[in-house]
C-alpha positions as CSV (number, residue, x, y, z in Angstrom):
1,M,-23.0,-26.9,-26.9
2,P,-23.1,-25.2,-23.5
3,A,-19.8,-23.7,-22.2
4,E,-17.8,-26.0,-19.9
5,V,-17.3,-24.1,-16.7
6,V,-15.3,-25.2,-13.6
7,V,-15.9,-23.7,-10.2
8,L,-12.6,-24.1,-8.4
9,D,-13.1,-26.1,-5.2
10,Y,-10.5,-25.0,-2.6
11,G,-12.8,-25.1,0.4
12,S,-14.7,-21.9,-0.1
13,G,-18.3,-21.7,1.1
14,N,-20.3,-20.5,-1.8
15,L,-19.5,-23.2,-4.3
16,R,-23.0,-24.7,-4.8
17,S,-24.8,-21.4,-5.1
18,A,-22.3,-20.4,-7.8
19,E,-22.7,-23.7,-9.5
20,R,-26.5,-23.4,-9.6
21,A,-26.5,-19.8,-10.9
22,L,-24.1,-20.7,-13.7
23,A,-26.2,-23.7,-14.6
24,R,-29.3,-21.6,-14.8
25,A,-27.4,-19.1,-17.0
26,G,-26.7,-22.0,-19.5
27,A,-23.3,-23.4,-18.5
28,S,-22.3,-27.0,-18.1
29,V,-20.8,-26.7,-14.6
30,S,-18.5,-28.9,-12.5
31,V,-17.2,-28.1,-9.0
32,T,-13.7,-29.6,-8.6
33,A,-10.2,-29.1,-7.4
34,D,-8.8,-31.1,-10.4
35,L,-6.2,-28.8,-11.9
36,A,-6.4,-30.4,-15.4
37,A,-10.1,-29.6,-15.5
38,A,-9.5,-26.1,-14.2
39,R,-6.9,-25.5,-16.9
40,D,-8.7,-26.9,-19.8
41,C,-12.4,-25.8,-19.3
42,D,-13.9,-23.0,-21.3
43,G,-14.2,-20.8,-18.2
44,L,-12.8,-21.0,-14.7
45,V,-14.7,-19.5,-11.8
46,V,-12.8,-18.6,-8.6
47,P,-15.4,-18.2,-5.8
48,G,-14.6,-16.9,-2.3
49,V,-16.2,-16.0,1.0
50,G,-14.6,-15.1,4.4
51,A,-11.0,-13.9,5.0
52,F,-8.5,-13.1,2.2
53,A,-5.7,-15.1,4.0
54,A,-7.8,-18.2,4.5
55,C,-8.9,-18.2,0.8
56,M,-5.4,-17.7,-0.4
57,A,-4.2,-20.6,1.8
58,G,-6.9,-22.8,0.3
59,I,-6.1,-21.8,-3.3
60,R,-2.4,-22.5,-2.7
61,R,-3.2,-25.8,-1.0
62,V,-4.8,-27.1,-4.2
63,G,-2.4,-25.3,-6.6
64,G,-5.1,-23.0,-7.8
65,E,-2.8,-20.0,-8.3
66,K,-0.8,-22.0,-10.8
67,A,-4.0,-23.0,-12.7
68,I,-5.1,-19.4,-12.8
69,A,-1.7,-18.2,-14.0
70,D,-1.6,-20.9,-16.7
71,R,-5.0,-20.0,-18.0
72,I,-4.2,-16.3,-18.3
73,E,-0.9,-17.1,-20.1
74,R,-2.9,-19.1,-22.6
75,G,-5.7,-16.6,-23.0
76,R,-8.3,-18.6,-21.3
77,P,-11.1,-16.8,-19.3
78,V,-11.3,-16.5,-15.6
79,L,-14.0,-15.1,-13.4
80,G,-13.5,-14.1,-9.7
81,I,-16.4,-13.6,-7.3
82,C,-16.3,-11.7,-4.0
83,V,-13.1,-12.8,-2.2
84,G,-12.4,-14.7,-5.4
85,M,-12.0,-11.3,-7.0
86,Q,-9.9,-10.0,-4.1
87,V,-7.3,-12.8,-4.2
88,L,-6.6,-11.8,-7.9
89,F,-4.9,-8.7,-6.6
90,G,-1.3,-8.3,-5.5
91,A,-2.1,-8.5,-1.8
92,G,-4.8,-8.1,0.9
93,V,-4.5,-6.5,4.3
94,E,-6.7,-7.7,7.1
95,H,-6.3,-6.8,10.8
96,G,-2.8,-5.5,10.0
97,L,-1.8,-8.8,8.3
98,R,-0.6,-8.5,4.7
99,T,-1.2,-11.7,2.6
100,E,0.2,-12.0,-0.9
101,G,-2.5,-12.7,-3.6
102,C,-2.3,-14.2,-7.0
103,G,-1.0,-10.9,-8.5
104,V,-3.2,-10.9,-11.6
105,F,-4.3,-7.4,-10.9
106,P,-2.0,-4.7,-9.4
107,G,-3.2,-3.2,-6.1
108,V,-3.9,-4.0,-2.5
109,V,-7.3,-5.0,-1.0
110,D,-7.9,-3.1,2.2
111,R,-10.7,-2.3,4.7
112,L,-13.2,0.2,3.5
113,D,-13.6,3.5,5.3
114,A,-17.3,3.4,6.0
115,P,-19.6,4.2,8.9
116,V,-21.2,0.7,8.8
117,L,-19.3,-2.5,8.0
118,P,-19.8,-5.0,6.6
119,H,-21.3,-3.5,3.4
120,M,-24.2,-5.9,3.3
121,G,-27.2,-5.6,0.9
122,W,-28.1,-4.1,-2.4
123,N,-26.2,-1.3,-4.1
124,T,-26.0,0.2,-7.6
125,V,-22.9,0.2,-9.7
126,T,-21.4,2.4,-12.4
127,P,-19.7,0.4,-15.1
128,P,-17.6,1.8,-17.9
129,A,-19.0,2.1,-21.4
130,G,-17.0,-0.8,-22.7
131,S,-17.9,-3.3,-20.1
132,V,-18.6,-6.9,-21.2
133,L,-20.1,-8.0,-17.9
134,F,-22.7,-5.2,-17.8
135,A,-23.7,-5.1,-21.4
136,G,-27.4,-4.4,-21.6
137,V,-27.8,-4.0,-17.9
138,P,-29.9,-0.9,-17.2
139,D,-28.5,2.0,-15.2
140,G,-29.5,1.9,-11.6
141,T,-29.5,-1.9,-11.4
142,R,-28.7,-3.2,-7.9
143,F,-26.4,-6.1,-7.0
144,Y,-25.9,-7.9,-3.7
145,F,-22.8,-7.2,-1.7
146,V,-21.4,-8.7,1.6
147,H,-17.9,-7.5,2.4
148,S,-15.8,-5.2,4.5
149,Y,-12.7,-5.1,2.2
150,A,-12.2,-4.1,-1.4
151,L,-9.9,-2.3,-3.8
152,R,-10.5,1.3,-2.8
153,M,-10.6,3.6,-5.8
154,R,-8.0,5.9,-4.2
155,D,-5.6,3.0,-4.6
156,A,-6.7,2.0,-8.1
157,G,-4.2,4.1,-10.1
158,Q,-2.1,1.1,-11.2
159,L,-5.1,-0.8,-12.2
160,S,-6.4,2.0,-14.4
161,G,-3.0,2.4,-15.8
162,R,-3.0,-1.2,-17.0
163,G,-6.0,-0.5,-19.2
164,A,-8.5,-2.3,-16.9
165,E,-12.2,-1.4,-17.1
166,V,-13.3,-0.8,-13.5
167,T,-16.9,-0.7,-12.3
168,V,-17.3,1.6,-9.3
169,T,-19.7,1.4,-6.3
170,T,-19.7,3.7,-3.2
171,H,-20.1,2.6,0.4
172,G,-18.5,5.1,2.6
173,E,-16.0,5.6,-0.2
174,P,-15.7,4.6,-3.8
175,F,-14.4,1.1,-4.5
176,A,-14.0,-1.4,-7.3
177,A,-17.2,-3.4,-7.7
178,A,-15.9,-5.2,-10.8
179,V,-12.7,-5.4,-12.8
180,E,-12.3,-6.5,-16.4
181,L,-8.7,-6.9,-17.8
182,G,-8.1,-9.1,-20.8
183,V,-9.5,-12.6,-20.3
184,V,-9.9,-12.0,-16.5
185,R,-13.1,-10.6,-15.1
186,A,-14.2,-10.3,-11.5
187,T,-17.0,-9.0,-9.3
188,Q,-16.9,-7.9,-5.7
189,F,-20.7,-8.4,-5.5
190,H,-22.3,-11.9,-5.6
191,P,-23.9,-12.4,-9.0
192,E,-25.3,-15.7,-7.8
193,K,-27.2,-13.9,-5.1
194,S,-28.3,-10.9,-7.2
195,G,-31.4,-12.3,-8.9
196,D,-32.0,-11.4,-12.5
197,A,-29.3,-8.7,-12.5
198,G,-26.7,-11.3,-11.5
199,A,-28.0,-13.8,-14.0
200,A,-27.5,-11.2,-16.7
201,V,-23.9,-10.6,-15.7
202,L,-23.2,-14.4,-15.6
203,S,-24.9,-14.8,-19.0
204,N,-22.8,-12.0,-20.5
205,W,-19.6,-13.7,-19.2
206,L,-20.7,-17.1,-20.6
207,C,-21.4,-15.4,-24.0
208,S,-17.8,-14.0,-24.0
209,L,-16.2,-17.5,-23.6
């Protein structure tokens, strides 16, 4: 039986591309704001594009932060993508405005110090040896990024102290390209836009459910 996956619908813009990519990777996928479905499925995907504050407002509007917290408490897997990864952190700062996140990961998402923003296009990543998401993915594989904000590695001490596995990328400065902590995994890049490389990451996640 294919894994039952819910893509949380809170008004984010990349719902259908995430749905299609997960279906191609072998999941049975639904896109919904129904909290019972979000709590009870095999895997919950939190997508996200745009501004941190707007995404958090959408998540709170549908009660998504409660569904995420409930799943983690019960040991049920969650995958965040792009801003869907960012909102799992304690807070995000954009244009001087601090917005509280879901608080799953410690740390604050902030603007990258880079000569060109947004960071848009293909970039390599450096995963840790124990990564589930990148198992079998060759060194030098590129993934597709579109963002100006991230967890900067200079601010990642608390995350590493919690035992998280952090995959690192550099654009102007090192930042967290992916985080894996317990049943929660997240990518700053878009696996649904990363071709075969992204499909491998999604397949690895589905196999871990």
